[in-house]
FIVO-774005 format. One record per residue (C-alpha): x negated, y, z negated; residue in one letter. Coordinates in steps of 0.05 Angstrom, whole numbers, plus 5000, padded with zeros to 4 digits. Each point is the difference from the previous one (the first is absolute). Last residue first. Example, Ala and Ser with C-alpha at 12.3 -4.5 7.8 and 13.67 -1.06 7.14 Angstrom:
2
- xx_yy_zz_r
- 4727_4979_4857_S
- 5027_4931_4987_A
// end
This chain:
194
- xx_yy_zz_r
- 5199_4458_4981_S
- 5038_5029_4936_R
- 4943_5049_4983_V
- 5002_5024_5073_L
- 5071_5012_5000_K
- 4995_5039_4933_R
- 4945_5041_5032_R
- 5045_5018_5062_V
- 5057_5020_4954_V
- 4951_5041_4960_G
- 4972_5029_5065_A
- 5069_5028_5011_M
- 4986_5048_4944_G
- 4960_5038_5049_I
- 5064_5030_5026_L
- 5026_5014_4932_G
- 4936_5041_4986_S
- 5015_5042_5060_G
- 5068_5018_4976_F
- 4974_5013_4932_L
- 4948_5050_5026_M
- 5050_5034_5040_L
- 5044_5009_4933_S
- 4941_5030_4968_S
- 5007_5064_5041_P
- 4952_5014_5050_E
- 4924_5019_4979_P
- 4970_5072_5001_T
- 4924_4986_4991_T
- 5005_4935_5039_A
- 4987_4935_4966_T
- 4937_4961_5019_G
- 4969_4964_5052_I
- 4925_4984_5016_F
- 4954_4988_5059_E
- 4931_4980_4988_Q
- 4931_5026_5016_P
- 4979_4960_5036_G
- 4973_4942_5039_S
- 5044_5006_5063_S
- 4991_5074_5003_T
- 5042_5060_4974_D
- 4968_5066_5007_N
- 5060_5045_4972_A
- 5016_4942_4951_P
- 5076_4991_4999_I
- 5039_5014_4931_Y
- 5071_4976_5018_L
- 5060_5036_4960_T
- 5063_4971_4979_F
- 5070_5032_4981_Q
- 5014_5011_5076_S
- 5005_4928_5011_F
- 5073_4996_4971_Y
- 5021_5053_5049_G
- 5068_4965_5012_S
- 4986_4994_5072_S
- 4944_4947_4991_I
- 5037_4962_4945_L
- 5062_4995_5043_Q
- 4956_4980_5059_Q
- 4973_4938_4964_N
- 4933_4989_5039_N
- 4954_5001_4935_A
- 5050_4949_4965_A
- 4970_4945_5043_S
- 4928_5018_4984_L
- 5013_5007_4926_A
- 5033_4934_4998_S
- 4942_4964_5038_S
- 4954_5037_4951_A
- 5038_4977_4935_L
- 5004_4932_5025_A
- 4925_4996_5012_Q
- 4987_5029_4932_A
- 5048_4950_4967_T
- 4966_4941_5041_S
- 4932_5018_4974_D
- 4951_5053_5027_F
- 4962_4988_4935_L
- 4973_4934_5019_S
- 4964_5033_5060_N
- 5004_4947_5061_G
- 5019_5054_5047_M
- 4991_5068_4970_L
- 4952_5033_5048_D
- 5045_4980_5059_A
- 5056_5038_4975_P
- 4963_5065_4994_D
- 5051_5054_5019_F
- 5063_4974_4967_I
- 4966_4947_4959_S
- 4973_5053_4953_W
- 5070_5021_4973_E
- 5018_4927_4989_A
- 4933_4998_4960_Y
- 5020_5058_4962_Q
- 5071_4972_4988_V
- 4974_4936_4974_E
- 4948_5033_4955_S
- 5055_5046_4970_A
- 5033_4938_4978_S
- 5070_4977_5022_V
- 5039_4965_4946_G
- 5052_5053_4988_T
- 5000_5046_5065_Q
- 4950_5056_4996_P
- 5024_5072_5003_H
- 4935_5040_5015_L
- 4968_4939_5035_I
- 5063_4991_5039_E
- 5001_5071_5024_S
- 4927_4991_5022_Y
- 5026_4938_5037_L
- 5054_5040_5038_I
- 4952_5052_5015_A
- 4949_4948_5029_D
- 5058_4973_5045_A
- 5010_5073_5024_R
- 4928_5001_5019_Y
- 5002_4934_5036_D
- 5060_5019_5037_Q
- 4971_5063_5029_D
- 4937_4960_5020_M
- 5042_4952_5037_M
- 5032_5059_5036_T
- 5071_5022_4996_N
- 4994_5070_4967_G
- 5019_5015_4927_T
- 4927_5018_4977_P
- 4988_5009_4928_I
- 4980_5070_4985_S
- 4924_5014_5003_E
- 4951_5031_4951_E
- 4936_5007_5037_T
- 4934_4979_4966_I
- 4926_5023_4990_S
- 4959_4953_4957_W
- 4973_4990_4929_S
- 4970_4937_4966_E
- 4993_5011_4925_G
- 5023_4927_4989_P
- 4981_4960_5057_S
- 5034_4985_5067_I
- 5002_4933_5040_E
- 5042_4982_5062_R
- 5031_4931_5015_N
- 5062_5003_4957_Y
- 5032_5065_5028_N
- 5061_5034_4980_L
- 4978_5021_4930_C
- 5057_5027_4953_M
- 4993_5072_4967_L
- 5000_5028_4932_N
- 4987_5076_5003_V
- 4958_5049_4955_T
- 5008_5071_5020_S
- 4952_5053_5030_T
- 5016_5072_5026_G
- 5045_5036_5047_S
- 4956_4990_5062_S
- 5001_4924_4984_T
- 4955_4951_4965_G
- 5031_4935_4979_L
- 4962_4968_4941_Q
- 5016_4927_5006_F
- 5025_4939_4957_S
- 5008_4935_5038_Y
- 5065_4969_4970_P
- 5000_4950_5034_Y
- 4948_4947_5007_I
- 4926_4992_4994_E
- 4976_4932_5028_A
- 4958_4954_4961_S
- 5045_4941_4998_G
- 5042_4975_4944_G
- 5071_5020_4977_F
- 4987_5070_4965_P
- 4969_5028_5064_N
- 4956_5056_4976_V
- 5039_5066_5001_T
- 4966_5051_5046_G
- 4953_5059_4984_S
- 4984_5075_5006_N
- 5001_5004_5076_L
- 4993_5069_5030_T
- 5050_5020_5050_L
- 4994_5065_5042_T
- 5051_5040_5035_D
- 5024_5014_5075_A
- 5074_5018_5007_K
- 5068_4973_5023_M
- 4981_4955_5054_A
- 5062_4972_5040_M
// end
């Protein structure tokens, strides 16, 4: 459900600290709304689209969908991974979470990329599983996030982003979701033992 139309202007992204040339979370933006301009840090959802500092575009701010389509599930997985990057598990890097995030919409583009490692793959798998948790959906957990969707979205750009809603839910919901993504730690340990 669209909330309002605004503009995003990219200030910068964080250069990947573990190799590669891709910028990762946080991406710093100027968000222009009818009530003014603010700086927000957002997480990118698309690996295969390019944007540059200073670039600006119209967006709609949308809530995370709670329906049953594959796209709804993917956006919920994105929100879970965004929560993970805000509250990372010990031993999980921002790069691994960002690459897990990118794999939700652009998995074919990451095949063979060494930065989409077994931890990133486990994080993505766990987030997709948790995205269908009915208790999590009905708790209102996803209302604490906002999607920033380009008004003129094409397959080449600009990118979609996710951030924290202006009126987030209580932190207990954040912890609940972080616990679900913690299942990735179990998967990771199993992968290490293999």
